[in-house]
Backbone bond lengths (Angstrom), bond angles and torsions (degrees), N, CA, C in turn:
res aa  C-N    CA-C-N  psi(-1)  N-CA   C-N-CA  omega(-1)  CA-C   N-CA-C  phi
1 M - - - 1.465 - - 1.520 109.47 -
2 T 1.349 116.93 129.74 1.458 120.59 179.68 1.522 110.60 -77.03
3 E 1.352 115.66 167.53 1.461 119.71 176.14 1.525 111.06 -61.19
4 L 1.349 116.25 -34.86 1.456 119.97 176.76 1.520 110.01 -61.46
5 H 1.328 117.13 -44.60 1.463 120.97 178.96 1.533 110.53 -62.11
6 R 1.324 116.58 -42.46 1.460 119.85 179.60 1.534 110.87 -61.32
7 G 1.328 116.11 -39.58 1.456 119.60 -179.84 1.513 112.49 -64.78
8 V 1.330 116.77 -40.11 1.456 120.70 177.96 1.520 110.27 -63.68
9 A 1.329 116.60 -46.35 1.455 120.94 -178.78 1.518 111.19 -62.02
10 A 1.320 116.66 -46.40 1.465 120.29 -178.57 1.506 111.69 -63.56
11 A 1.337 117.47 -34.83 1.458 121.25 -178.35 1.518 111.85 -65.08
12 M 1.330 116.45 -38.68 1.460 118.69 -176.36 1.526 112.21 -85.80
13 L 1.303 116.68 -37.29 1.461 120.17 -170.75 1.519 114.37 -102.33
14 G 1.332 116.63 -10.25 1.449 119.13 179.17 1.507 112.67 100.12
15 P 1.348 117.68 162.66 1.462 121.90 -177.40 1.521 112.07 -56.86
16 G 1.343 115.67 136.26 1.454 120.91 175.73 1.513 115.07 85.81
17 S 1.355 116.60 -5.65 1.452 118.84 -176.75 1.514 113.59 -87.68
18 A 1.317 117.48 -19.87 1.461 120.06 -175.19 1.520 112.31 -63.59
19 E 1.344 117.55 -26.13 1.455 119.70 -178.84 1.522 111.55 -61.87
20 A 1.344 116.68 -22.26 1.469 119.89 -179.75 1.523 111.70 -76.71
21 L 1.336 116.95 -5.29 1.457 121.13 -175.96 1.513 111.43 -113.52
22 E 1.318 117.35 41.28 1.455 120.87 -175.34 1.523 112.60 -68.51
23 S 1.317 118.62 -34.69 1.457 120.53 -176.32 1.519 110.33 -84.06
24 Q 1.336 115.30 154.74 1.459 120.20 176.77 1.523 110.25 -62.30
25 Q 1.330 116.63 -36.16 1.457 120.41 179.29 1.527 110.88 -61.24
26 S 1.326 116.20 -43.91 1.467 120.24 179.74 1.518 110.81 -64.86
27 F 1.336 116.62 -40.55 1.454 119.44 -179.99 1.524 110.98 -67.75
28 D 1.324 117.34 -37.42 1.457 120.12 176.91 1.534 110.93 -62.24
29 L 1.326 116.57 -38.33 1.460 119.25 176.21 1.515 111.03 -64.98
30 F 1.316 116.71 -37.54 1.458 121.82 176.83 1.525 110.68 -61.72
31 R 1.339 116.15 -43.60 1.462 120.62 176.93 1.523 109.70 -64.30
32 A 1.323 116.55 -39.99 1.467 120.79 -179.88 1.521 110.70 -59.71
33 H 1.335 117.04 -37.55 1.466 120.29 178.50 1.526 110.87 -62.33
34 H 1.336 117.24 -38.51 1.460 120.04 178.14 1.526 111.10 -64.86
35 Y 1.324 115.73 -45.60 1.467 118.80 179.15 1.528 110.60 -63.40
36 A 1.320 117.58 -40.23 1.462 120.73 179.10 1.523 110.82 -63.96
37 L 1.331 116.65 -39.40 1.464 120.52 177.55 1.522 110.50 -62.79
38 L 1.335 117.20 -47.20 1.460 120.69 178.60 1.530 110.58 -62.61
39 A 1.328 117.36 -40.10 1.462 120.52 178.70 1.523 110.78 -59.20
40 T 1.327 116.74 -44.21 1.457 121.47 -179.84 1.517 111.47 -62.71
41 L 1.323 117.19 -45.61 1.468 121.21 -176.12 1.522 112.54 -72.81
42 L 1.341 116.99 -26.87 1.468 119.92 -177.50 1.523 112.79 -94.20
43 A 1.320 117.42 -10.52 1.456 121.56 178.98 1.516 112.12 -86.52
44 R 1.338 115.87 -29.81 1.455 119.72 -176.09 1.526 108.48 -164.18
45 A 1.306 116.69 164.71 1.467 120.56 175.92 1.528 109.54 -67.12
46 P 1.316 117.94 139.61 1.470 119.78 -177.98 1.517 112.71 -66.25
47 T 1.310 115.16 141.63 1.460 122.13 175.92 1.530 109.44 -83.62
48 E 1.310 115.47 175.52 1.470 120.18 178.08 1.526 110.73 -61.03
49 S 1.323 117.29 -40.36 1.464 119.75 179.95 1.524 111.14 -66.84
50 T 1.337 117.43 -37.51 1.456 120.25 176.41 1.519 110.65 -64.56
51 L 1.324 117.08 -40.86 1.471 120.94 178.94 1.527 110.60 -62.67
52 Q 1.311 117.10 -37.60 1.471 120.12 179.14 1.524 110.59 -64.28
53 I 1.322 116.78 -39.23 1.468 120.39 177.18 1.523 110.18 -66.20
54 L 1.335 116.17 -44.86 1.463 120.24 179.90 1.519 111.77 -61.41
55 A 1.304 116.83 -35.17 1.457 120.46 -178.64 1.521 112.20 -63.75
56 G 1.325 116.92 -19.55 1.462 120.45 179.56 1.509 114.54 -93.50
57 L 1.337 118.48 2.97 1.463 120.46 179.18 1.523 110.73 -59.27
58 Q 1.328 115.73 140.07 1.455 122.56 178.83 1.535 109.85 -90.53
59 G 1.318 116.12 149.29 1.452 120.69 177.63 1.520 111.53 -136.60
60 D 1.329 115.18 167.62 1.452 121.24 173.53 1.521 107.95 -152.40
61 S 1.320 118.11 -160.03 1.461 121.05 -174.02 1.526 113.51 -85.13
62 S 1.336 118.31 -5.37 1.464 119.79 177.63 1.521 109.67 -73.44
63 A 1.340 116.80 167.32 1.459 120.85 -179.78 1.525 111.36 -61.58
64 L 1.337 117.04 -43.81 1.455 120.03 179.16 1.528 110.69 -68.97
65 G 1.319 116.01 -37.92 1.457 119.71 177.55 1.519 112.13 -62.71
66 R 1.324 117.18 -40.33 1.472 120.63 177.12 1.525 110.68 -65.85
67 A 1.329 116.47 -36.98 1.465 120.10 177.63 1.527 110.64 -64.35
68 H 1.337 116.64 -41.08 1.467 120.30 177.00 1.520 111.01 -62.47
69 A 1.318 116.54 -45.63 1.460 120.83 -177.48 1.519 111.28 -63.33
70 A 1.334 117.23 -41.95 1.460 121.25 -179.41 1.527 110.63 -66.87
71 L 1.337 116.85 -40.54 1.454 120.10 178.45 1.521 110.58 -66.84
72 A 1.316 117.41 -39.50 1.468 121.18 178.10 1.526 110.55 -62.54
73 E 1.318 117.14 -43.34 1.472 120.99 178.90 1.517 111.32 -63.92
74 A 1.338 116.60 -42.00 1.465 119.92 178.65 1.519 110.96 -64.72
75 A 1.330 117.05 -36.08 1.462 120.98 -179.56 1.524 111.54 -66.23
76 R 1.324 117.19 -30.91 1.475 120.69 -177.57 1.526 112.04 -67.95
77 T 1.313 117.48 -26.47 1.468 120.45 -177.33 1.520 113.21 -109.35
78 A 1.327 117.64 -5.08 1.465 121.23 -176.75 1.526 111.18 -75.90
79 R 1.318 115.25 153.50 1.458 121.94 177.23 1.530 109.05 -123.51
80 P 1.337 117.53 132.26 1.472 120.37 -175.09 1.524 114.56 -53.67
81 A 1.337 118.13 -40.03 1.469 119.96 -178.31 1.524 110.99 -62.91
82 A 1.330 116.90 -42.03 1.460 120.42 178.14 1.520 111.34 -67.18
83 L 1.322 116.83 -35.72 1.463 120.44 179.47 1.528 111.50 -69.71
84 E 1.320 117.14 -32.95 1.460 119.65 176.26 1.525 110.46 -63.45
85 R 1.346 117.48 -41.90 1.463 120.72 177.18 1.523 110.87 -65.04
86 E 1.336 115.61 -42.77 1.461 119.77 179.51 1.518 110.81 -62.23
87 Y 1.308 117.33 -45.23 1.463 120.63 179.63 1.522 110.34 -62.09
88 F 1.324 117.06 -43.94 1.455 120.84 179.29 1.528 110.91 -59.42
89 N 1.314 117.20 -47.86 1.460 120.50 -178.59 1.526 112.07 -64.57
90 L 1.322 116.09 -35.60 1.462 119.78 -178.69 1.513 113.18 -74.07
91 F 1.324 117.26 -48.02 1.458 120.65 -166.04 1.533 115.92 -114.50
92 I 1.323 117.84 -13.52 1.461 120.32 -176.09 1.528 110.12 -119.33
93 G 1.326 116.06 -67.35 1.445 121.44 175.73 1.520 113.97 67.19
94 V 1.334 115.30 -179.63 1.453 122.23 174.30 1.524 106.45 -93.23
95 G 1.311 116.00 98.27 1.456 120.52 -173.08 1.514 112.06 96.99
96 R 1.344 115.89 -51.78 1.457 120.36 178.07 1.518 109.26 -166.02
97 G 1.324 116.64 142.45 1.445 120.39 177.53 1.521 111.39 -78.34
98 E 1.330 115.29 173.96 1.459 120.27 179.65 1.530 111.53 -64.38
99 I 1.325 116.77 -32.79 1.456 122.91 -179.96 1.532 108.89 -117.53
100 V 1.329 116.37 134.71 1.474 121.05 177.32 1.530 107.02 -108.19
101 P 1.336 118.04 101.27 1.467 121.45 -166.98 1.523 115.52 -86.15
102 Y 1.325 116.54 50.57 1.456 120.81 -177.39 1.529 110.93 -124.68
103 E 1.320 115.05 138.84 1.462 121.31 179.78 1.530 111.09 -57.97
104 S 1.320 117.89 -46.00 1.461 120.60 -178.69 1.524 111.45 -59.27
105 F 1.303 116.48 -42.92 1.464 119.63 -178.42 1.520 111.30 -64.25
106 Y 1.328 116.29 -43.02 1.470 119.43 -178.40 1.521 112.02 -68.22
107 L 1.314 117.60 -32.40 1.460 119.99 -176.00 1.535 113.64 -91.91
108 T 1.339 117.00 -22.12 1.471 118.93 -177.66 1.522 113.90 -127.96
109 G 1.333 117.47 -16.68 1.456 120.20 -175.28 1.523 113.35 89.17
110 F 1.325 116.90 0.70 1.462 121.66 -178.65 1.530 109.63 -137.70
111 L 1.326 116.01 156.99 1.463 121.50 175.64 1.526 110.04 -85.38
112 Q 1.321 115.20 157.15 1.474 123.39 173.77 1.536 112.33 55.52
113 E 1.323 114.94 46.24 1.463 120.27 178.34 1.536 110.16 -105.33
114 K 1.328 116.87 -165.18 1.461 122.20 -174.06 1.532 113.73 -55.36
115 P 1.356 120.22 -37.24 1.473 118.22 178.07 1.525 113.05 -57.82
116 L 1.325 116.98 -36.71 1.468 119.82 177.27 1.522 110.52 -67.88
117 A 1.324 116.87 -40.68 1.476 120.06 178.10 1.522 110.84 -62.45
118 R 1.344 116.76 -42.17 1.475 119.96 178.77 1.515 110.42 -65.18
119 L 1.335 116.74 -39.84 1.462 120.51 177.96 1.520 110.22 -60.70
120 R 1.316 117.44 -45.45 1.456 120.28 -179.61 1.523 111.59 -62.65
121 Q 1.324 116.53 -36.81 1.466 119.93 176.19 1.526 110.69 -64.08
122 D 1.329 116.15 -43.51 1.468 120.28 179.90 1.527 110.94 -65.04
123 L 1.319 116.82 -39.68 1.470 119.92 179.04 1.523 110.81 -65.94
124 A 1.340 116.68 -37.00 1.466 120.11 178.14 1.522 110.64 -63.64
125 V 1.328 117.09 -40.99 1.461 121.44 178.05 1.524 110.52 -62.60
126 L 1.333 116.17 -38.52 1.462 121.08 -179.74 1.529 112.63 -78.32
127 G 1.331 116.50 -10.79 1.450 119.23 -178.04 1.514 113.22 78.19
128 V 1.329 117.22 20.86 1.469 122.22 179.40 1.521 108.18 -93.67
129 E 1.330 116.43 117.61 1.451 121.42 -177.59 1.522 111.10 -100.97
130 R 1.323 115.00 148.11 1.460 120.87 177.96 1.525 109.70 -67.85
131 S 1.329 115.71 131.73 1.456 119.93 177.17 1.525 109.75 -70.67
132 P 1.341 118.29 137.67 1.465 120.05 177.82 1.517 112.97 -64.04
133 D 1.330 117.21 -17.88 1.466 121.48 179.87 1.528 112.68 -89.06
134 L 1.332 116.98 -5.40 1.464 120.38 -176.15 1.524 110.30 -74.26
135 I 1.313 115.91 123.80 1.460 121.97 179.35 1.525 110.33 -90.06
136 E 1.324 116.50 -42.52 1.454 121.54 -176.46 1.530 111.06 -73.64
137 L 1.328 115.49 159.12 1.453 120.57 168.37 1.521 109.64 -65.49
138 E 1.317 116.41 155.17 1.461 120.54 -175.11 1.517 113.50 -64.44
139 D 1.348 118.64 -21.87 1.465 119.43 -177.52 1.529 112.92 -92.37
140 H 1.328 117.63 14.75 1.473 121.21 170.02 1.523 107.70 -64.59
141 I 1.317 117.74 140.48 1.465 121.60 -176.16 1.525 111.94 -57.93
142 A 1.332 117.68 -36.22 1.465 119.75 179.96 1.518 110.83 -67.60
143 V 1.333 117.29 -39.00 1.464 121.02 178.94 1.522 110.37 -66.47
144 L 1.319 116.48 -42.10 1.466 120.37 178.20 1.524 110.97 -61.72
145 C 1.341 116.71 -41.40 1.469 119.48 177.89 1.524 110.92 -64.37
146 E 1.322 116.75 -38.14 1.465 120.03 178.25 1.523 110.99 -65.58
147 I 1.328 116.67 -40.09 1.470 120.14 177.62 1.524 110.12 -63.48
148 M 1.331 116.69 -43.85 1.464 120.51 -179.53 1.533 110.20 -63.77
149 A 1.316 117.07 -39.11 1.464 120.41 176.39 1.517 110.56 -61.22
150 G 1.334 116.47 -38.93 1.460 120.29 178.62 1.509 112.84 -67.98
151 L 1.338 116.62 -39.20 1.460 120.24 178.65 1.527 110.46 -64.32
152 L 1.324 116.77 -42.82 1.463 120.95 -177.97 1.526 112.01 -76.36
153 G 1.309 116.28 -32.37 1.460 120.14 -175.91 1.509 114.43 -87.54
154 G 1.344 117.07 -4.35 1.453 119.77 177.44 1.518 115.15 88.15
155 S 1.342 117.97 11.56 1.457 120.02 178.93 1.519 111.66 -71.30
156 F 1.333 116.57 -25.58 1.456 121.63 178.91 1.530 109.43 -112.96
157 E 1.310 116.12 142.07 1.465 120.55 177.17 1.526 108.49 -85.19
158 A 1.316 115.97 82.69 1.457 121.95 -176.11 1.525 110.20 -109.22
159 P 1.325 117.65 150.66 1.478 120.14 178.95 1.523 111.55 -67.49
160 E 1.305 115.93 160.87 1.464 121.03 179.23 1.524 110.06 -59.45
161 G 1.323 115.64 135.17 1.452 121.16 179.88 1.510 114.58 87.20
162 A 1.342 117.74 -0.47 1.460 120.36 -178.29 1.515 111.73 -63.12
163 E 1.347 116.56 -36.46 1.463 118.58 -178.58 1.522 111.59 -67.56
164 S 1.326 117.46 -35.06 1.466 120.72 177.77 1.522 110.92 -66.24
165 Q 1.326 116.15 -43.97 1.456 120.22 178.16 1.523 110.94 -64.01
166 F 1.321 116.24 -39.48 1.459 120.18 -179.58 1.529 110.44 -66.58
167 F 1.314 116.87 -42.05 1.467 119.81 178.46 1.517 110.38 -61.93
168 N 1.316 117.31 -48.77 1.462 120.89 -177.73 1.520 112.41 -63.13
169 A 1.332 116.89 -32.45 1.461 120.44 -178.18 1.522 113.14 -83.71
170 H 1.348 117.14 -37.20 1.460 118.93 -167.38 1.537 115.33 -123.87
171 F 1.306 118.29 1.00 1.465 121.63 172.64 1.525 112.03 -118.95
172 K 1.312 115.38 -52.81 1.468 120.60 -172.43 1.531 113.86 -55.41
173 P 1.351 120.14 -38.79 1.464 118.99 -176.70 1.523 115.21 -69.99
174 W 1.345 118.01 -17.68 1.468 117.21 -173.17 1.530 115.44 -147.05
175 A 1.315 119.39 -26.15 1.467 120.52 -174.55 1.526 113.47 -59.73
176 P 1.350 120.19 -40.77 1.465 118.41 176.49 1.536 112.86 -58.22
177 R 1.333 116.56 -40.40 1.468 120.20 178.96 1.530 110.36 -67.98
178 F 1.334 117.26 -37.79 1.459 120.49 176.23 1.526 110.82 -58.40
179 F 1.330 117.11 -48.08 1.461 119.89 -178.71 1.530 111.45 -67.36
180 D 1.322 118.04 -34.09 1.457 120.42 174.23 1.528 110.66 -61.89
181 D 1.336 116.61 -44.79 1.461 120.78 179.44 1.523 111.17 -64.84
182 L 1.315 116.56 -40.78 1.458 120.52 178.83 1.525 110.29 -62.16
183 G 1.318 116.97 -40.71 1.455 120.15 -178.66 1.509 113.93 -66.33
184 S 1.321 117.05 -26.06 1.467 120.75 -178.99 1.522 113.22 -103.68
185 A 1.322 117.81 4.35 1.459 121.47 -178.27 1.523 110.77 -65.93
186 A 1.325 116.39 141.36 1.463 121.48 -178.17 1.523 111.80 -62.79
187 A 1.324 116.86 -34.83 1.470 120.72 -177.34 1.522 113.37 -81.42
188 A 1.329 117.32 -8.41 1.466 120.41 -174.08 1.522 111.60 -81.43
189 D 1.304 115.93 127.44 1.466 123.29 172.69 1.521 106.66 -126.96
190 F 1.314 117.56 -77.60 1.461 121.18 172.75 1.521 110.56 -59.59
191 Y 1.332 116.78 -39.45 1.459 120.27 -174.69 1.526 113.88 -73.08
192 K 1.322 117.70 -9.50 1.462 119.22 169.86 1.521 109.96 -62.05
193 H 1.316 115.96 -36.37 1.466 120.48 -179.32 1.527 111.08 -75.13
194 V 1.332 116.79 -34.49 1.466 120.42 173.10 1.525 109.52 -62.53
195 A 1.338 115.79 -40.80 1.470 120.85 -179.97 1.524 111.65 -62.42
196 V 1.316 116.98 -42.53 1.465 120.44 179.53 1.523 110.26 -64.33
197 L 1.324 116.68 -43.15 1.464 119.82 177.73 1.525 110.27 -61.16
198 G 1.327 116.77 -47.11 1.453 120.30 -178.77 1.514 112.72 -63.51
199 R 1.330 116.78 -44.41 1.469 120.43 -178.93 1.525 110.90 -65.83
200 T 1.311 116.48 -41.58 1.468 120.62 179.15 1.515 111.01 -64.82
201 F 1.327 116.17 -42.64 1.462 120.31 -179.84 1.525 110.99 -66.89
202 M 1.332 118.02 -38.07 1.466 120.16 176.80 1.528 111.30 -61.50
203 T 1.325 116.78 -39.53 1.465 120.82 178.09 1.522 110.55 -63.56
204 I 1.325 116.33 -44.30 1.464 120.72 179.65 1.525 110.70 -63.75
205 E 1.312 116.41 -42.64 1.461 120.32 178.66 1.530 110.66 -60.84
206 S 1.324 117.63 -45.42 1.455 121.10 -179.87 1.524 110.83 -60.98
207 E 1.341 116.62 -44.07 1.457 120.23 -178.89 1.531 111.26 -68.14
208 A 1.331 116.71 -40.50 1.464 120.15 -179.14 1.530 110.92 -65.92
209 L 1.330 116.78 -41.31 1.452 119.58 -179.86 1.527 111.33 -69.60
210 A 1.325 116.24 -33.38 1.458 119.23 176.01 1.523 110.98 -65.77
211 L 1.331 116.92 -39.13 1.462 120.29 178.30 1.527 111.38 -66.58
212 A 1.326 115.51 -34.07 1.463 119.68 -177.15 1.518 112.93 -79.38
213 A 1.330 117.02 -16.30 1.460 121.24 -175.41 1.530 110.90 -69.81
């Protein structure tokens, strides 16, 4: 485990916890937890039970640790009804929300364009099938985070290195800009902290994958 990996682990789990993540498998599960958390927060407004979990996030002086601490503090004072309005204004809206959280839109300016087709081809190669209960298009940021969590957590039988290829193809070109936009959105209050966590984690992922290359 690199020093960068240790810093990420310590930021989320608290001082002294990173030693439990010595293996690559353990660290991949740790990364999967981050993607799963982002998937939950970007798919819908957090419930009271989700806020209680967020309130227990550990932080430290690292960038990711500060993001955890800020999100935990925001969760302690947030109210689900207000978060539902905030989520609606940000991502749904009357006609359209302030932020359009789709890969195709960010890369082409339109929905259901070539990036979605390429994503579907990549998912077919990986053997990942669309859930019949899925309402959103597959290139929604929450769906992509859920897929990445599955690749890292072992839910999908994917070849070695599949998660790196998936990140480079479907996160790196647009997700950092998405989180930047979310952080500066007029409707964002609680979600400013989600944006900081997401942007910081994307940076760490890019650096970690570059080191591993």
